VMD Tcl script that draws the C-alpha trace (Angstrom):
set ca {
  {0.00 0.00 0.00}
  {2.83 2.39 0.85}
  {4.52 1.62 -2.46}
  {1.36 2.30 -4.38}
  {0.84 5.61 -2.64}
  {4.40 6.58 -3.27}
  {4.04 5.84 -6.97}
  {0.84 7.88 -7.07}
  {2.73 10.84 -5.69}
  {5.64 10.42 -8.08}
  {3.26 10.19 -11.07}
  {1.20 13.13 -9.96}
  {4.28 15.35 -9.60}
  {5.69 14.15 -12.93}
  {2.35 14.92 -14.61}
  {2.29 18.35 -13.05}
  {5.82 19.05 -14.33}
  {5.11 17.74 -17.86}
  {1.48 18.48 -18.43}
  {0.80 14.81 -19.27}
  {-3.02 14.69 -18.94}
  {-3.16 10.91 -19.43}
  {-0.71 10.33 -16.56}
  {-2.73 12.66 -14.30}
  {-5.86 10.69 -15.12}
  {-4.13 7.44 -14.20}
  {-3.23 8.89 -10.78}
  {-6.87 9.81 -10.08}
  {-8.04 6.40 -11.29}
  {-5.53 4.56 -9.02}
  {-7.04 6.16 -5.94}
  {-9.69 3.41 -5.60}
  {-6.89 0.81 -5.37}
  {-5.47 2.53 -2.27}
  {-8.95 2.84 -0.80}
  {-9.55 -0.89 -1.31}
  {-6.20 -1.71 0.40}
  {-7.11 0.40 3.37}
  {-10.37 -1.47 3.82}
  {-8.69 -4.88 3.40}
  {-5.85 -4.16 5.93}
  {-8.30 -2.63 8.41}
  {-10.46 -5.78 8.13}
  {-7.41 -8.00 8.74}
  {-6.41 -6.02 11.81}
  {-9.95 -6.19 13.23}
  {-9.93 -9.99 12.70}
  {-6.54 -10.38 14.46}
  {-7.70 -8.25 17.42}
  {-10.96 -10.22 17.74}
  {-9.41 -13.73 17.39}
  {-6.03 -13.30 19.06}
  {-6.72 -10.50 21.56}
  {-3.16 -9.09 21.42}
  {-1.67 -7.21 24.34}
  {1.28 -4.86 25.04}
  {3.45 -4.31 21.98}
  {1.38 -6.53 19.73}
  {-1.73 -4.46 20.48}
  {0.22 -1.24 19.91}
  {1.34 -2.64 16.57}
  {-2.26 -3.32 15.52}
  {-3.37 0.16 16.60}
  {-0.46 1.79 14.78}
  {-1.17 -0.09 11.57}
  {-4.83 0.95 11.66}
  {-3.70 4.58 12.01}
  {-0.91 4.27 9.46}
  {-3.20 2.99 6.69}
  {-5.42 5.99 7.29}
  {-2.46 8.32 6.81}
  {-1.38 6.43 3.68}
  {-4.91 6.63 2.24}
  {-5.06 10.36 2.87}
  {-1.58 10.74 1.25}
  {-3.08 8.97 -1.81}
  {-5.97 11.47 -1.69}
  {-3.44 14.30 -1.74}
  {-1.72 12.78 -4.80}
  {-5.08 12.61 -6.51}
  {-5.71 16.25 -5.54}
  {-2.36 17.26 -7.11}
  {-3.35 15.41 -10.27}
  {-6.79 17.08 -10.42}
  {-5.38 20.57 -9.87}
  {-2.61 20.04 -12.42}
  {-5.18 18.78 -14.93}
  {-7.28 21.90 -14.44}
  {-4.25 24.09 -15.02}
  {-3.20 22.34 -18.27}
  {-6.64 21.74 -19.72}
  {-7.56 25.43 -19.72}
  {-5.98 27.98 -21.93}
  {-3.49 29.50 -19.53}
  {-0.66 31.93 -19.43}
  {2.82 30.55 -18.88}
  {3.05 28.86 -15.53}
  {5.37 30.61 -13.04}
  {8.55 28.73 -12.18}
  {8.11 28.05 -8.50}
  {11.39 26.26 -7.72}
  {10.38 25.60 -4.10}
  {7.54 23.25 -5.22}
  {10.09 20.82 -6.56}
  {12.14 21.17 -3.37}
  {9.07 20.62 -1.16}
  {8.01 17.60 -3.25}
  {11.46 16.03 -2.91}
  {11.30 16.48 0.87}
  {7.77 15.02 1.09}
  {8.63 11.97 -1.02}
  {11.87 11.46 0.90}
  {9.97 11.56 4.19}
  {7.42 9.00 2.96}
  {10.13 6.61 1.74}
  {12.16 6.91 4.91}
  {9.21 6.46 7.24}
  {8.00 3.35 5.38}
  {11.48 1.93 5.77}
  {11.52 2.96 9.46}
  {8.17 1.26 9.96}
  {9.34 -1.96 8.32}
  {12.46 -2.04 10.58}
  {10.78 -0.42 13.62}
  {13.66 2.01 13.67}
  {12.80 4.79 16.16}
  {15.93 6.86 15.39}
  {15.10 6.94 11.67}
  {11.49 7.84 12.57}
  {12.67 10.76 14.71}
  {14.76 11.99 11.78}
  {11.64 12.02 9.60}
  {9.80 14.11 12.22}
  {12.67 16.62 12.19}
  {12.26 17.08 8.40}
  {8.64 18.25 8.80}
  {9.89 21.75 9.67}
  {11.77 22.01 6.39}
  {8.71 21.23 4.32}
  {6.65 23.80 6.28}
  {9.36 26.41 5.51}
  {9.21 25.54 1.81}
  {5.39 25.89 1.84}
  {5.63 29.37 3.29}
  {8.21 30.33 0.68}
  {5.91 29.07 -2.11}
  {3.06 31.18 -0.75}
  {5.26 34.28 -0.72}
  {6.31 33.69 -4.34}
  {2.75 33.17 -5.46}
  {1.51 36.27 -3.69}
  {4.16 38.30 -5.42}
  {3.25 36.73 -8.76}
  {-0.44 37.53 -8.30}
  {0.30 41.15 -7.28}
  {2.38 41.70 -10.39}
  {-0.30 40.28 -12.68}
  {-3.83 39.77 -11.32}
  {-4.82 37.72 -14.39}
  {-2.81 34.84 -12.91}
  {-4.78 34.67 -9.64}
  {-6.85 31.63 -10.62}
  {-3.84 29.59 -11.69}
  {-1.83 30.65 -8.65}
  {-4.61 29.50 -6.31}
  {-4.55 26.07 -7.96}
  {-0.78 25.95 -7.44}
  {-1.39 26.78 -3.79}
  {-3.63 23.75 -3.51}
  {-0.87 21.60 -5.05}
  {1.71 23.01 -2.62}
  {-0.64 22.43 0.34}
  {-1.18 18.82 -0.77}
  {2.59 18.30 -0.82}
  {2.85 19.80 2.65}
  {0.12 17.48 3.93}
  {1.90 14.43 2.57}
  {4.85 15.45 4.75}
  {2.42 15.73 7.71}
  {1.11 12.25 7.14}
  {4.70 10.87 6.95}
  {5.39 12.61 10.25}
  {2.27 10.99 11.79}
  {3.47 7.52 10.72}
  {6.92 8.23 12.26}
  {5.21 9.01 15.57}
  {3.42 5.69 15.39}
  {6.76 3.86 14.95}
  {7.97 5.35 18.23}
  {4.71 4.44 19.88}
  {4.99 0.81 18.81}
  {8.53 0.35 20.07}
  {8.61 2.61 23.16}
  {4.96 2.61 24.20}
  {5.07 6.40 24.40}
  {2.57 8.65 22.62}
  {4.80 11.46 21.30}
  {2.09 13.35 19.38}
  {1.97 17.08 20.16}
  {5.25 16.99 22.08}
  {8.50 18.83 21.50}
  {11.09 17.42 19.14}
  {13.57 17.31 22.02}
  {11.24 14.93 23.90}
  {10.68 12.83 20.78}
  {14.40 12.52 20.19}
  {15.07 11.46 23.75}
  {12.37 8.78 23.54}
  {13.66 7.53 20.12}
  {17.20 7.19 21.39}
  {16.49 5.80 24.85}
}
mol new
graphics top color blue
foreach p $ca { graphics top sphere $p radius 0.5 }
foreach p [lrange $ca 0 end-1] q [lrange $ca 1 end] { graphics top cylinder $p $q radius 0.2 }
display resetview
């Protein structure tokens, strides 16, 4: 499921960069596969809990998987949103799209976070998970930079407002993918350490991850 979501994001960003409408359509169409996987995994977890009644770390693992598949499914939704927004941009007769370099940077960070956190989950590596959480600040900074660039672009030429707003939606979707990766990283620490690190300082998270 993680691999499929990752491919959705890669394809959506590639379609946004190239204007390949067919590729963008494939991303949107693939969303139902991710949804079906979420339902299937959720059903399996419910069956395990009902039949085996896991406790301690095994129960934490089941709970974390149920939460993780929700974050993965929502990441897939964000990929589909990127594809839909990009399709709207390219299907209409538009002016030249502004070169927002920070979108590529933010996308690289978000994809990197997702790949690293899936690996951290597979290995239950709390140190790697904490490193993913640290990266969330970088993607937030990139998102703010994108907003500043787009505001400047719209002020210089108000005719571009509609397109710029659609690019904002794309940038926000990328930022949300990073948020979902961060959530999964927190679940990894919860599984291994038994500590809920949501809404805590990074210093606390790092101590828990390394203890």
